[in-house]
Structures are given as structure tokens and as C-alpha cells.
N, C-alpha and C positions, 0 to 999 in steps of 0.2 A: 459550500454554502458561505454567505456572511454571518462571521459570528459576530452575536450582540455585545457589545463590551461596556460598560457602565461605570464611571468613574466616580465618585463620589471624595468627596473632599475630606481632610481625619476632622473628626469629633474634636479632635485635644489637640494641644501644642507641646508633641513628645520635646523631654530634653534631650533624647538621643535615638537615633533610628536606624535600623538596620534593613536592606533591601536582603528578600529571598531570593536566593540562589540554591542550584543542583548541586549539591559535594561532587568536587571532583576524583574522590577517592575511589579508586576500580571496585574495590568489594561494594558499597552506594550504587553507582552507576550497573553495574550487572545487575542488580537486584531490583532497580527502577526498571531498566529494560525488561527484565520479565514481567514485573508486574505489568507492565505498561505492551507487555506481546500477549501474554496469557491468564493474569490475575485479572483484571478488569473485567473478563467475560463469565456470566454464570452456565450459561451454554454455550460452550467452546465448538461445537459443531454449526448450530446455526448461529456462528459468529462467521464462520469461517464461510459459509452459503452466502451469510447477508452482507460481508464484507468484502467478497468480492465480487458477488453478483452487483451489488450501488458501485463497484468502481466499472465493471465491466458496462454497465448502462449510463455512465458518464463518459466513459471511452465513445461509445457510439454516438452520444448527442454531441461528442464533443467533436467528432469527424462527419456529422450530419445525414450518420445513417442513425438516428433515431429509432425509423420505422423500421430497421431491420432486428430482428431477435435476434438476442446474445444464444451463445448452445450452451448448454450444462450435459451434460455427463456423470450421471450419481453413482458413486462406487458400485458395484457388486461381487458376488462373490469370484466369478471370471475375470472384470478385470479392476481389480480395487483403487483406483485412479480417478480422483475427482477434479474436473476438465471443465474450466468454466472457461469460454472462449465469446469475446466481441471482435469488434469490426472497427474498430479505433483506431488512432492515426500511429497507433506503437509507441513505445518506450526507448528511445536511444539510449547508450551507455551512457551517457551527460545524466539522461532524465532518470536513468533507473538507480544512478546511483544516489539521486537525491530522495527520490521516491520511496525507495526500499532501504534506504539506510540511515535517514534522519527523520529520529522522530520528531512529532510535531510541526516537520517541516510538510506543505501539504499547497496544490498547484493549485487546489479547488476555493481558497479562500476569499477570492473578491468576487464571488458569484455568487448568484443566488441558483444557475441550472444546473449547479452540480450536488450530490448529496454530503459527498464529506467535506471536512476542514479541520480536522485535528491531525491529520497526516501520521494515524495508527494504522487504519484497517488495512494497509499492503503487507502489514505485520503481522495479520490474523492468524497465516495458517499455524507460528508457532505456539498457536493458541491449542493447538490440536497435536502438533507433531513438532520432532526434532531438528526437521528437512523438511523441504518441499521443494518444485521447481517453478521457474517461471520463465515462460518463453515472450517474446516480443517480436513480433514482425515489422517490420518498416516498409510501407512503400511499397509497391509492385503487383503483380497479378492478383495474387492470395489474397488480398485485400477486395480489390477493386477490379475485375476483369477489363474494366476501359483504360484503366492505367496503362501505358505501354511505354514507359521511362523505363529508369534500371530497376533491373530485376531487383526481387524479397531480398532481405536483408533478416535471418532468425538468427535473434539471439537469443541463449538458454542459460539461463543461472541457477545455479544451485546457492537457498540459505538455508545454511545449518549454523543451529546452537550449538557457542564453541563452549568448554566451562572456563578457559584461562581469557577468552576475548571477548565473550559474548555474542549476537549474534553476525554472521559475516554473509556476505555475500559474492560469489565466484564465478565469472565466467564459465561457463564450462563445452560452448560450442558458436562458433558463429559460421 
């Protein structure tokens, strides 16, 4: 979603000014990442459902499959895993790194056809858990049965909070 950013001229003529920045100190970065991953959500369970549901809906629309419903499996005692499945284009390794490891980075900022734009929602899994799994399926028959080109590429990642390094995304299966 295109954000509306209004710029106003300063009301005074400063003698000296300093631009706002994000502190590069490791402890400051870790604190800020934690706040953006978890601290901004008052209802952490609802946040995860809302953020990943919206991303799945956006993915379907990007692939021209907005008429195809996303699949949501809500955790139960027998199967305690939340799964949200879309039928979008999938994320390549490069796209996964951009989307899941960059706070503030958004692929949706230039369109009003998507829900997100702040580059925070993909990390919302950290609001509820210290580790979550993301699977991306690129091309192939599983997404579109009429596609007869290359086979599916399935990339599985583990996103983990690391006390020393902050959030880390690791490719665990290809």
C-alpha cells in the first residue's frame, strides 16, 4: 500500500540541525529489532494470523489468483502448527533475504493493490515464538497444475531469534 508522506517546511530557521538516525550500536539494534518483531503487537496471536494472512492474500493477488482462497490450518492439540498457504509466485532465495531479513523493506510500497508497506509483517512470527518455519514454493505443478515447465523448487527456512546476533534466517532444505 502506498504510504502517504506529507512534508512540511520547518517553522524556524535552526542554527544547527542533526538528522535522525538509527544507532548502529549492537545492543541498540537488537533492542529495536525486538520491538519491531514483537513489541508493537498488543495481541500477538492475532498479529501473526493477520500479518501472514494478509501476506498470503497479497501473494495470491500478485499471481493473478485472487479468486483462489488461501488455506489456513489453525493449531490443535493433535497438530500444534499454524500453516497459512497461498498460491502466489513464491519467494526466490534473493527475495526471501530481502523480505524476511530487512526491517522496513517492502515489496508492496509502490501499489495500492497490496495490504502491507512497512516491511514488518513477515517478521511477525517472532511476536509469538522464538523460531518459525517458512516454506517457499517457486513455479511448478504444485502452484499451477497447467504449468508444465520446470519442476517445483521448494525452499524451507528456519527463522530464529539469536541472543547474540538478533533474528537469523537459515535455509534448511532445498
